[in-house]
C-alpha positions as CSV (number, residue, x, y, z in Angstrom):
1,M,-11.1,-7.4,-26.3
2,A,-13.6,-4.6,-26.0
3,N,-14.9,-4.0,-22.5
4,D,-17.5,-1.3,-21.8
5,S,-18.0,-2.3,-18.2
6,P,-16.5,0.0,-15.5
7,D,-13.0,-0.7,-14.3
8,L,-12.2,-0.7,-10.7
9,I,-10.0,2.0,-9.1
10,R,-8.8,0.8,-5.7
11,K,-6.0,1.4,-3.3
12,L,-2.7,-0.2,-4.0
13,E,-2.2,-3.5,-2.2
14,P,0.8,-5.8,-1.6
15,R,-0.5,-8.3,-4.2
16,D,-0.2,-5.6,-6.9
17,R,3.6,-5.3,-6.6
18,A,4.6,-7.5,-9.5
19,A,2.0,-5.9,-11.8
20,V,2.9,-2.3,-11.2
21,R,6.6,-3.1,-11.6
22,E,5.8,-4.7,-15.0
23,I,3.7,-1.7,-16.1
24,C,6.5,0.6,-15.0
25,C,9.0,-1.1,-17.3
26,R,6.6,-1.4,-20.2
27,T,5.6,2.2,-20.1
28,A,9.0,3.8,-19.4
29,F,10.4,6.5,-21.6
30,R,7.0,7.4,-23.2
31,N,6.0,3.7,-23.8
32,A,9.4,2.9,-25.5
33,G,10.0,0.5,-22.6
34,S,12.8,0.5,-20.1
35,D,14.9,-2.0,-22.1
36,R,15.6,0.7,-24.7
37,F,17.8,2.6,-22.2
38,F,18.6,0.1,-19.4
39,E,18.3,-3.6,-19.7
40,D,18.0,-4.3,-16.0
41,R,14.3,-4.3,-15.4
42,E,14.7,-5.3,-11.7
43,I,16.8,-2.2,-10.9
44,H,14.6,0.1,-13.0
45,A,11.5,-1.1,-11.3
46,D,13.1,-0.8,-7.9
47,Y,14.1,2.8,-8.5
48,W,10.7,3.9,-9.8
49,T,8.2,1.9,-7.8
50,S,9.7,0.4,-4.5
51,Y,9.3,3.6,-2.5
52,Y,5.5,3.4,-3.1
53,T,5.1,-0.4,-2.9
54,D,7.4,-1.1,0.0
55,Y,7.7,2.1,2.0
56,H,4.7,4.3,1.4
57,P,1.7,2.6,-0.3
58,Q,-1.0,4.6,1.5
59,E,-1.3,7.4,-1.2
60,S,-1.5,5.1,-4.2
61,W,-4.1,3.5,-6.4
62,V,-4.4,1.0,-9.2
63,I,-6.8,0.5,-12.1
64,E,-8.1,-3.1,-12.3
65,R,-10.0,-4.6,-15.2
66,E,-11.4,-8.2,-14.8
67,G,-8.7,-9.0,-12.2
68,E,-5.8,-7.4,-14.2
69,V,-4.0,-4.3,-13.1
70,I,-3.8,-2.0,-16.1
71,G,-2.5,1.2,-14.5
72,Y,-1.3,2.7,-11.3
73,F,-1.1,6.1,-9.6
74,F,1.7,6.6,-7.0
75,G,1.4,9.6,-4.7
76,A,3.9,11.0,-2.2
77,S,2.8,14.1,-0.3
78,D,6.0,14.3,1.9
79,Y,9.0,15.1,-0.2
80,D,11.4,14.9,2.8
81,H,10.3,11.4,3.6
82,F,10.6,10.4,-0.1
83,Y,14.0,11.9,-0.4
84,R,15.4,10.3,2.8
85,T,14.0,6.8,1.8
86,M,15.4,7.1,-1.7
87,A,18.8,8.4,-0.5
88,R,19.3,5.9,2.3
89,R,17.5,2.7,1.2
90,I,16.8,2.6,-2.5
91,V,19.4,4.5,-4.6
92,P,22.6,3.3,-2.9
93,W,21.5,-0.4,-3.1
94,G,20.4,0.0,-6.7
95,A,23.5,1.8,-7.8
96,A,25.8,-0.8,-6.1
97,R,24.0,-3.7,-7.8
98,A,24.1,-2.0,-11.2
99,L,27.8,-1.3,-10.9
100,W,28.5,-4.8,-9.7
101,R,26.6,-6.4,-12.5
102,L,28.3,-4.0,-15.0
103,A,31.7,-5.1,-13.6
104,L,30.7,-8.8,-14.0
105,G,29.8,-8.2,-17.6
106,R,26.2,-9.0,-17.2
107,Y,25.0,-6.0,-19.3
108,K,25.3,-6.6,-23.0
109,K,23.7,-3.5,-24.6
110,P,25.8,-0.4,-25.1
111,Q,22.8,1.7,-24.3
112,T,22.8,0.3,-20.7
113,K,26.5,1.3,-20.2
114,A,25.8,4.8,-21.6
115,Y,22.7,5.2,-19.5
116,L,24.5,4.3,-16.3
117,K,27.4,6.6,-17.1
118,H,25.1,9.5,-17.9
119,M,23.0,9.1,-14.8
120,L,26.0,8.8,-12.5
121,L,27.9,11.7,-14.0
122,R,25.2,14.0,-15.4
123,G,21.9,13.1,-13.7
124,A,22.1,15.5,-10.7
125,A,23.5,18.3,-12.8
126,E,20.6,18.1,-15.3
127,A,17.9,18.2,-12.6
128,P,16.0,21.5,-12.6
129,H,15.4,23.4,-9.4
130,V,12.3,22.9,-7.3
131,D,11.3,24.5,-4.0
132,F,10.4,21.2,-2.3
133,K,9.4,23.0,0.9
134,A,6.7,25.0,-0.8
135,Y,5.7,22.2,-3.3
136,P,6.3,18.9,-1.4
137,A,3.7,16.7,-3.1
138,Q,4.4,14.6,-6.3
139,Y,3.0,11.7,-8.2
140,H,3.9,9.0,-10.7
141,C,1.2,7.6,-13.0
142,N,1.3,5.0,-15.8
143,I,-1.5,3.4,-17.6
144,L,-1.4,0.7,-20.3
145,R,-2.8,1.6,-23.7
146,K,-5.8,-0.6,-23.1
147,G,-6.8,1.9,-20.4
148,Y,-6.6,4.9,-22.6
149,G,-9.6,7.1,-23.6
150,R,-11.5,6.8,-20.3
151,G,-10.0,9.9,-18.5
152,Y,-8.4,7.7,-15.8
153,Y,-5.2,9.9,-15.6
154,S,-7.1,13.1,-14.8
155,Q,-9.6,11.2,-12.5
156,L,-6.7,9.8,-10.4
157,V,-4.9,13.2,-10.3
158,L,-8.1,14.9,-9.1
159,M,-8.6,12.1,-6.4
160,Y,-5.1,12.8,-5.3
161,L,-5.7,16.5,-5.1
162,D,-8.7,15.9,-2.9
163,H,-6.4,13.9,-0.6
164,L,-3.8,16.7,-0.5
165,D,-6.5,19.2,0.4
166,A,-7.7,16.9,3.2
167,I,-4.3,16.6,4.7
168,G,-3.4,20.3,4.2
169,V,-0.7,20.0,1.6
170,K,-0.7,23.2,-0.5
171,G,1.8,22.6,-3.3
172,I,2.7,20.0,-5.8
173,H,5.5,19.5,-8.3
174,G,6.5,17.2,-11.1
175,M,9.2,16.6,-13.6
176,I,9.2,15.5,-17.3
177,T,11.7,15.2,-20.2
178,E,10.4,16.9,-23.3
179,P,11.7,18.5,-26.5
180,A,13.1,21.9,-26.0
181,G,10.9,24.9,-26.9
182,S,7.2,24.4,-27.0
183,A,7.0,21.0,-28.6
184,G,6.2,19.0,-25.5
185,I,2.6,17.8,-25.1
186,W,2.2,19.0,-21.6
187,H,3.7,22.4,-22.5
188,K,1.1,22.6,-25.3
189,F,-1.7,21.9,-23.0
190,E,-0.5,24.7,-20.7
191,E,-0.5,27.1,-23.7
192,M,-4.0,26.0,-24.7
193,F,-5.3,26.4,-21.1
194,V,-3.9,29.9,-20.9
195,D,-5.3,30.9,-24.3
196,Q,-8.8,29.4,-23.8
197,N,-9.3,30.6,-20.2
198,D,-7.6,34.0,-20.4
199,A,-5.5,32.8,-17.4
200,T,-2.1,33.9,-16.4
201,R,0.7,31.5,-16.9
202,S,1.4,31.3,-13.2
203,L,-2.0,29.6,-12.8
204,A,-1.0,26.7,-15.0
205,F,2.7,26.2,-14.2
206,A,5.8,27.7,-12.7
207,L,8.4,26.1,-14.9
208,T,12.1,25.6,-14.5
209,E,14.2,23.6,-16.9
210,K,17.7,22.4,-17.7
211,P,19.0,21.0,-21.0
212,T,19.6,17.2,-21.0
213,T,21.9,15.2,-23.1
214,L,20.5,11.8,-22.1
215,M,18.9,11.0,-25.4
216,A,22.1,11.9,-27.3
217,A,24.3,9.9,-25.0
218,V,22.1,6.7,-25.0
219,L,20.4,6.7,-28.3
220,G,22.4,9.1,-30.5
221,D,19.4,11.4,-30.8
222,T,20.7,14.9,-31.0
223,R,17.4,16.8,-31.0
224,P,17.5,19.4,-28.2
225,M,15.8,18.0,-25.0
226,V,15.1,19.5,-21.6
227,N,14.2,18.3,-18.1
228,R,11.3,20.4,-17.1
229,A,10.1,20.8,-13.5
230,W,6.7,22.4,-12.7
231,S,5.6,23.7,-9.4
232,V,2.0,24.9,-8.6
233,P,-0.4,25.4,-5.8
234,V,-2.8,22.5,-5.4
235,G,-5.9,24.7,-6.1
236,N,-4.5,26.0,-9.3
237,Y,-3.4,22.6,-10.5
238,R,-7.0,21.4,-9.9
239,K,-8.3,24.1,-12.2
240,W,-5.8,23.0,-14.9
241,M,-6.4,19.3,-14.5
242,T,-10.2,19.8,-14.6
243,W,-9.7,21.5,-17.9
244,V,-7.5,18.7,-19.2
245,R,-10.2,16.2,-18.2
246,E,-13.0,18.1,-19.8
247,T,-11.2,18.9,-23.0
248,Q,-8.6,16.2,-23.6
249,N,-10.2,13.1,-21.9
250,I,-6.9,12.0,-20.6
């Protein structure tokens, strides 16, 4: 149903937990859905959302339309706290449950078994390097298709950058899996920004990458893919995201 009235962007609250977990699963893997790779939605949602909903909600927002949450933005400005919480509280419990359920035969899809095997044996090796001391902040944002076309992604990112400026955080990083070479959409945006603004590449992104065989292992898709990590000063990222907002309406 069409809705031209403004949606509400507000802080994440405990009542939003179920909604953001559902959105996380629905939008995973570029909107393919988490089930395509890993059929255990509970553990998938725990891994990607529980740090923000259960341990550090204060840097996160949701988009609400007529009482329905249609998107979320999770922020984490302190990588050390994020890493400690994931390593001590979230990942061990999730991995133990996944392996126990696998041993009990609860997982029926071959993709699930391939995904777990790949993540346990190859996940860390395929992670690109990031200087987390210099670029400690990160974020995780997903919006349902009904929220597209209103510039919410860039609006939320710019709100987050305002927050980082206010607390004195100078660097931000992120990771994404994309086709190798220049085929990835965010890589294309970087190229467009550099070309149109006569900017140096360091203003847009400092990129590191490692090849990943995840798609081949789980889906049999042998197209070359890479895990890309970008690291950038907050001020430079603001210039790039402002350009994205003004030219791409994302």
